[in-house]
C-alpha positions as CSV (number, residue, x, y, z in Angstrom):
1,M,-2.8,-5.1,-6.3
2,A,-3.3,-2.2,-4.5
3,C,-2.9,-0.1,-8.1
4,W,-5.7,-2.6,-9.0
5,S,-8.0,-1.9,-6.3
6,G,-10.7,1.3,-7.2
7,H,-8.5,1.6,-9.7
8,E,-10.5,4.2,-12.3
9,G,-8.0,5.2,-15.1
10,G,-6.6,7.6,-12.7
11,G,-3.3,5.5,-12.6
12,Y,0.3,6.8,-12.6
13,G,1.7,4.4,-14.9
14,I,3.2,0.6,-14.0
15,V,6.4,1.5,-12.5
16,V,5.3,3.8,-10.4
17,D,2.5,1.9,-9.4
18,I,4.8,-0.8,-8.6
19,I,7.3,1.5,-7.1
20,L,4.8,2.8,-4.3
21,G,3.2,-0.6,-3.9
22,I,6.7,-1.7,-2.5
23,L,7.2,1.5,-0.6
24,G,3.8,1.2,1.0
25,G,4.4,-2.4,1.8
26,L,7.2,-0.7,4.0
27,L,4.6,1.6,5.3
28,G,2.5,-1.2,6.1
29,G,5.0,-2.7,8.2
30,W,6.1,0.6,10.3
31,I,2.5,1.1,10.8
32,F,1.6,-2.4,12.3
33,G,4.5,-2.1,13.6
34,L,3.5,1.4,15.9
35,L,-0.2,-0.1,16.6
36,G,1.3,-3.2,18.7
37,I,-0.2,-5.6,15.5
38,W,1.9,-8.3,14.7
39,H,0.8,-10.2,11.8
40,G,2.0,-13.5,12.6
41,G,5.0,-14.0,10.3
42,G,3.3,-15.7,7.9
43,M,3.4,-15.2,4.2
44,I,-0.6,-14.2,4.2
45,G,0.0,-11.8,7.0
46,S,2.7,-10.4,5.4
47,I,0.1,-9.8,2.5
48,I,-2.5,-8.5,4.2
49,V,0.0,-5.7,5.9
50,A,1.6,-5.0,2.8
51,F,-2.0,-4.5,1.2
52,V,-3.1,-2.2,3.2
53,G,0.2,-0.4,3.4
54,A,-0.1,0.1,-0.1
55,V,-3.9,0.8,-0.6
56,I,-3.4,3.7,2.1
57,L,-0.1,5.1,0.0
58,V,-1.7,4.6,-3.5
59,W,-4.9,6.8,-1.7
60,I,-2.3,9.4,-0.1
61,T,-1.3,9.6,-3.2
62,R,-3.9,10.3,-5.3
63,L,-5.2,12.9,-2.3
64,L,-2.3,14.8,-3.4
65,K,-2.5,14.8,-6.6
66,K,-6.2,16.3,-7.0
67,A,-4.4,19.5,-4.6
């Protein structure tokens, strides 16, 4: 999902976007854990956490790509 949010033709390709999404989900779980935020263990909470992490990771990789 994160690869489609704000997608302006600057993607990396479907395979890399999927990998970034998966790693972003892990990153989201780690960040939420550090902040002490519990997503409730439900499917919707997990999707939100994974989405936030994926958006952060895609944002960081785009910043690095510009540099």
